[in-house]
C-alpha positions in Angstrom: -69.1 -228.0 -31.7 -70.5 -224.6 -31.1 -69.3 -221.4 -29.5 -70.8 -218.7 -27.3 -69.8 -215.3 -28.9 -70.4 -211.9 -27.5 -71.4 -209.2 -30.2 -71.6 -205.7 -29.1 -72.5 -203.9 -32.3 -76.1 -203.0 -33.2 -75.7 -202.0 -36.9 -74.4 -203.6 -40.1 -70.9 -203.0 -41.4 -70.7 -201.9 -45.0 -67.9 -203.4 -46.9 -66.0 -201.0 -49.3 -63.4 -201.4 -52.0 -60.8 -200.5 -49.5 -61.7 -203.6 -47.4 -60.2 -205.8 -50.1 -57.1 -207.5 -48.9 -54.3 -206.3 -51.4 -52.3 -209.5 -51.0 -55.0 -211.9 -51.6 -57.6 -209.8 -53.6 -60.6 -210.7 -51.3 -62.4 -209.8 -48.2 -62.2 -212.5 -45.6 -65.3 -212.5 -43.3 -65.2 -214.3 -39.9 -67.4 -217.3 -39.4 -65.9 -218.6 -36.1 -66.9 -215.5 -34.2 -63.6 -215.0 -32.5 -61.9 -212.4 -34.5 -60.8 -209.2 -32.8 -61.6 -207.4 -36.0 -65.0 -208.9 -36.5 -66.6 -209.2 -39.0 -63.2 -209.5 -40.7 -61.1 -212.6 -40.3 -57.9 -212.2 -38.4 -56.8 -215.8 -38.2 -58.4 -216.5 -34.8 -60.2 -219.6 -36.4 -56.9 -221.5 -36.0 -57.6 -221.8 -32.3 -60.7 -223.9 -33.1 -59.2 -226.6 -35.3 -58.9 -229.1 -32.4 -62.2 -228.4 -30.8 -64.1 -231.7 -30.1 -67.4 -232.0 -31.9 -69.4 -232.9 -28.9 -69.2 -229.6 -26.9 -70.1 -226.0 -26.6 -67.1 -223.7 -26.0 -66.4 -220.0 -24.9 -63.1 -218.3 -25.5 -61.8 -215.8 -23.0 -58.5 -214.0 -23.6 -57.7 -216.6 -26.1 -58.4 -219.6 -23.8 -61.0 -222.2 -24.6 -63.3 -223.4 -22.0 -66.0 -226.0 -22.2 -69.4 -224.8 -21.3 -71.4 -227.2 -19.1 -74.7 -225.4 -19.0 -76.3 -222.2 -19.9 -78.7 -220.5 -17.5 -80.7 -217.4 -18.7 -81.9 -214.5 -16.5 -85.1 -216.1 -15.8 -83.1 -219.1 -14.6 -84.2 -221.5 -17.4 -81.5 -223.9 -18.3 -80.4 -224.7 -21.8 -77.9 -227.3 -23.1 
């Protein structure tokens, strides 16, 4: 499975000591791309646990939708 994720930032986020979670003693970085607090994990990955392996998905307002095809601005088709 894979996901289409929109990223709006154009610079890195520096992680400081204050980013350490006091309860767990670590910094959880999002790898699913769905976190509202990206790049930090907010638990949104739980929504992906039942994604089939044979698809590409996009999430809008928490709802999963299968992507059938991707067409770029020059109208070339991918996937």
